[in-house]
C-alpha positions as CSV (number, residue, x, y, z in Angstrom):
1,M,-10.5,10.0,-19.2
2,I,-11.4,7.1,-16.9
3,D,-14.4,4.9,-16.7
4,L,-14.9,2.1,-14.2
5,H,-17.8,-0.3,-14.9
6,G,-18.8,-2.6,-12.0
7,V,-15.3,-3.0,-10.7
8,S,-14.7,-5.3,-7.8
9,M,-11.4,-6.3,-6.1
10,H,-10.7,-8.4,-3.1
11,Y,-7.8,-10.0,-1.2
12,S,-7.6,-13.3,0.6
13,L,-6.2,-13.3,4.1
14,G,-6.0,-16.9,5.2
15,A,-9.5,-18.2,4.9
16,A,-11.0,-14.7,5.0
17,R,-11.9,-12.6,2.0
18,I,-11.5,-8.8,2.2
19,D,-13.5,-6.8,-0.3
20,V,-11.6,-3.7,-1.3
21,L,-14.1,-2.6,-4.0
22,R,-17.6,-3.8,-4.6
23,E,-19.1,-3.2,-8.0
24,V,-17.9,0.3,-8.3
25,S,-18.8,2.4,-11.3
26,L,-17.2,5.8,-11.8
27,H,-16.7,8.4,-14.6
28,I,-13.8,10.8,-14.4
29,P,-13.8,13.5,-17.2
30,R,-10.7,14.8,-18.8
31,G,-9.0,17.6,-16.9
32,Q,-10.8,16.9,-13.6
33,S,-9.0,16.9,-10.3
34,L,-10.3,14.2,-8.0
35,A,-9.3,13.6,-4.4
36,I,-10.0,10.2,-2.8
37,A,-10.2,10.2,1.0
38,G,-11.0,7.4,3.5
39,P,-9.7,5.5,6.5
40,S,-6.4,3.8,6.4
41,G,-6.7,0.3,5.0
42,S,-9.8,1.1,3.0
43,G,-8.2,0.3,-0.3
44,K,-7.4,3.8,-1.7
45,T,-3.9,2.7,-2.8
46,S,-5.3,-0.4,-4.4
47,L,-7.7,1.7,-6.4
48,L,-4.8,3.8,-7.8
49,L,-3.0,0.5,-8.7
50,L,-6.0,-0.6,-10.6
51,L,-6.2,2.8,-12.5
52,A,-2.6,2.5,-13.4
53,G,-3.0,-1.1,-14.7
54,L,-0.6,-2.4,-12.1
55,E,-3.4,-4.6,-10.6
56,R,-6.3,-6.4,-12.3
57,P,-9.8,-6.2,-10.9
58,A,-11.6,-9.4,-9.9
59,A,-14.6,-8.3,-11.9
60,G,-15.6,-5.3,-14.0
61,R,-13.9,-3.2,-16.6
62,I,-11.6,-0.1,-16.5
63,V,-11.2,2.1,-19.6
64,L,-8.3,4.6,-19.6
65,D,-8.1,7.2,-22.3
66,G,-10.3,5.1,-24.5
67,Q,-8.2,1.9,-23.9
68,P,-9.9,-1.0,-22.1
69,L,-7.1,-2.1,-19.7
70,D,-8.1,-5.7,-19.8
71,A,-7.4,-5.8,-23.5
72,L,-3.8,-4.7,-23.1
73,D,-0.9,-7.1,-22.3
74,R,1.9,-6.2,-19.9
75,D,4.1,-4.4,-22.5
76,A,1.2,-2.4,-23.8
77,L,0.2,-1.3,-20.3
78,A,3.9,-0.3,-19.7
79,D,3.8,1.8,-22.9
80,L,0.6,3.5,-21.8
81,R,2.0,4.4,-18.4
82,R,5.3,5.6,-20.0
83,D,3.6,7.9,-22.5
84,H,0.5,9.1,-20.7
85,V,0.5,8.5,-16.9
86,G,2.5,9.9,-14.1
87,I,2.5,8.0,-10.8
88,V,3.6,9.2,-7.4
89,F,4.0,6.3,-4.9
90,Q,4.1,6.7,-1.2
91,S,7.3,4.8,-1.1
92,F,8.9,6.9,-3.8
93,H,10.5,4.0,-5.8
94,L,13.6,6.1,-6.7
95,V,16.6,4.3,-8.2
96,A,19.2,4.3,-5.5
97,S,22.2,4.3,-7.9
98,L,20.9,7.4,-9.8
99,T,21.1,11.1,-8.9
100,A,18.0,13.2,-8.5
101,L,18.6,14.5,-12.0
102,D,19.0,11.1,-13.5
103,N,16.0,9.7,-11.7
104,V,13.7,12.4,-13.1
105,A,15.3,12.2,-16.6
106,L,14.9,8.4,-16.7
107,P,11.3,8.1,-18.1
108,L,12.2,10.7,-20.8
109,Q,15.4,8.8,-21.7
110,I,13.4,5.5,-21.9
111,A,11.0,7.3,-24.3
112,G,13.9,8.5,-26.4
113,Q,13.6,12.2,-25.6
114,R,16.9,14.0,-26.5
115,D,16.3,16.9,-24.1
116,A,15.7,14.7,-21.1
117,A,18.4,16.2,-18.9
118,A,17.3,19.8,-19.5
119,R,13.6,19.0,-18.9
120,A,14.5,17.1,-15.7
121,R,16.6,20.0,-14.4
122,A,13.7,22.4,-15.0
123,Q,11.2,20.2,-13.2
124,L,13.5,19.7,-10.2
125,E,14.0,23.5,-10.0
126,R,10.2,23.9,-10.1
127,V,9.9,21.7,-7.0
128,G,12.7,23.6,-5.2
129,L,15.5,21.1,-5.7
130,G,17.7,23.0,-8.1
131,A,20.6,22.7,-5.7
132,R,20.2,19.0,-5.2
133,L,20.5,17.7,-8.8
134,D,23.6,15.6,-8.2
135,H,22.5,14.1,-4.9
136,Y,21.6,10.4,-4.6
137,P,18.3,9.3,-2.8
138,A,20.3,8.3,0.3
139,Q,21.6,11.8,0.6
140,L,18.2,13.4,0.5
141,S,15.6,13.8,3.2
142,G,12.2,12.0,3.0
143,G,10.6,15.2,1.9
144,E,13.2,15.8,-0.8
145,Q,12.8,12.3,-2.1
146,Q,9.1,12.9,-2.3
147,R,9.7,16.0,-4.4
148,V,12.0,14.1,-6.7
149,A,9.3,11.4,-7.2
150,I,6.8,14.2,-7.9
151,A,9.2,15.8,-10.4
152,R,9.7,12.5,-12.2
153,A,5.9,11.9,-12.4
154,L,5.3,15.3,-13.9
155,V,8.3,15.7,-16.2
156,H,6.6,14.3,-19.3
157,K,3.4,16.3,-18.7
158,P,1.2,13.3,-18.4
159,K,-2.5,13.2,-19.4
160,L,-3.2,11.5,-16.1
161,L,-1.5,11.9,-12.8
162,L,-2.1,9.3,-10.0
163,A,-0.7,10.4,-6.7
164,D,-0.7,8.6,-3.4
165,E,-0.3,11.1,-0.5
166,P,1.8,13.5,-2.5
167,T,2.1,16.0,0.4
168,G,2.3,13.3,3.2
169,N,6.1,13.7,3.9
170,L,6.3,17.5,3.4
171,D,6.3,20.4,5.8
172,D,3.5,23.0,5.5
173,H,5.5,25.4,3.4
174,T,6.8,22.8,1.0
175,G,3.5,21.0,0.9
176,E,1.7,24.2,-0.2
177,G,4.2,24.5,-3.0
178,V,3.5,21.0,-4.2
179,R,-0.3,21.6,-3.9
180,K,0.1,24.6,-6.1
181,L,2.3,22.8,-8.6
182,L,-0.1,19.9,-9.1
183,L,-3.2,22.2,-9.4
184,D,-1.3,24.4,-11.8
185,L,-0.5,21.4,-14.0
186,N,-4.1,20.4,-13.9
187,H,-5.2,23.9,-14.9
188,E,-2.5,24.7,-17.4
189,I,-2.4,21.6,-19.6
190,G,-5.5,19.8,-18.5
191,T,-3.9,16.9,-16.8
192,T,-6.5,14.7,-15.1
193,M,-5.5,14.2,-11.5
194,V,-6.5,11.5,-9.1
195,L,-4.9,11.8,-5.7
196,V,-5.3,9.8,-2.5
197,T,-4.9,12.1,0.5
198,H,-5.5,12.7,4.1
199,D,-4.8,16.4,3.4
200,L,-8.3,17.7,3.5
201,D,-7.3,21.3,2.6
202,F,-5.8,19.9,-0.6
203,A,-8.9,17.7,-1.2
204,A,-11.2,20.7,-0.8
205,R,-9.3,22.5,-3.6
206,C,-10.0,19.7,-6.1
207,D,-13.0,19.6,-8.4
208,R,-14.4,16.6,-6.7
209,V,-13.9,14.6,-3.5
210,L,-14.9,10.9,-3.0
211,R,-14.6,8.9,0.1
212,L,-13.9,5.1,-0.1
213,H,-15.5,3.1,2.7
214,D,-16.6,-0.5,2.9
215,G,-15.8,-1.1,-0.7
216,Q,-17.9,1.8,-2.1
217,L,-17.1,5.3,-3.3
218,H,-19.3,8.1,-1.9
219,E,-19.5,11.7,-2.9
220,W,-18.0,13.7,-0.1
221,K,-17.7,17.4,0.7
222,P,-15.1,18.6,3.2
223,V,-16.6,21.7,4.8
224,A,-14.3,24.6,5.9
225,E,-14.7,25.9,9.4
226,Q,-15.3,29.5,10.1
227,G,-11.7,30.0,11.2
228,G,-10.3,28.5,8.0
229,G,-9.1,25.0,7.2
230,V,-11.1,21.8,6.9
231,D,-12.5,19.7,9.6
232,V,-13.2,16.0,8.9
233,N,-15.8,16.0,11.7
234,V,-18.1,18.3,9.7
235,A,-17.6,16.7,6.3
236,V,-20.8,15.9,4.5
237,E,-21.1,12.5,2.9
238,S,-23.9,12.0,0.3
239,Q,-24.8,9.4,-2.3
240,T,-22.9,6.4,-3.5
241,C,-21.2,6.9,-6.8
242,Q,-22.6,5.2,-9.9
C-alpha cells in the first residue's frame, strides 16, 4: 500500500537545520496495522503529513497505492485523499458551522454520494454519538469532537487510514471503543492503518510497531508486563527499518 524510498525531510529553524527523516525506506503491505511511537517532537506527525501528500519530502520518493505522490499535482492529491484516504488530525479540523452529522457527511457529499446523511448517521452511532447528531463542534467536548473526526475519517471506508493520536483525548472506556472500531475496520475490510500513538496498549495490538528517533525508524516491540498492560521501560528496540 505504501512504499518510501530514501525519504528525507528537514525544517529550518533560524540558521539551524532540523532533520525529521533521514533517508528512510519503508514498505507497508495492504491491510497492515502499523503503529508509530517515539518522543514528542521526533517528527511522527510530519511523517503522516508526508504519507497523506500534504507535505513534500526534501529527497526520496513515496508511492501510495501504486501512485508516486511526486507525480501528482495538488488537485490529483486531493482526489486521492478524498477517495481512498481517511485522516484523523490531533486538532480535529471540524467545520465550526456544521453539525456533527454534516461534518461527517461532508466528504461523501463532496464525492457525490446520495446516501451521505444516512451513512454519516450510522458512523456516528457506531462511535457512540447517535444522540449528538445535531450538535455543533463548540457544543461538544474534546473527546466528542475527536470521535466526530474519527467518524468522518472512516465514513467512506478508506483504503488507508492515517491517525494522529486517535485515542489521545478519550477516557479509558471510550478509548477502548475507538481502538476496537479501528482494528475492526482493519480486519473487516482490509483498511491499511498507520497511527501515531503514545497509547502503547493500542500499539501492541497492531501488526507492527515502529519507533521514530533521530530521523530513523526502528522496529520496536512493546512488551507486556506480567500484571497486564505495556511498559515503555521494557520495550525492545531492534534494527533500523530498510
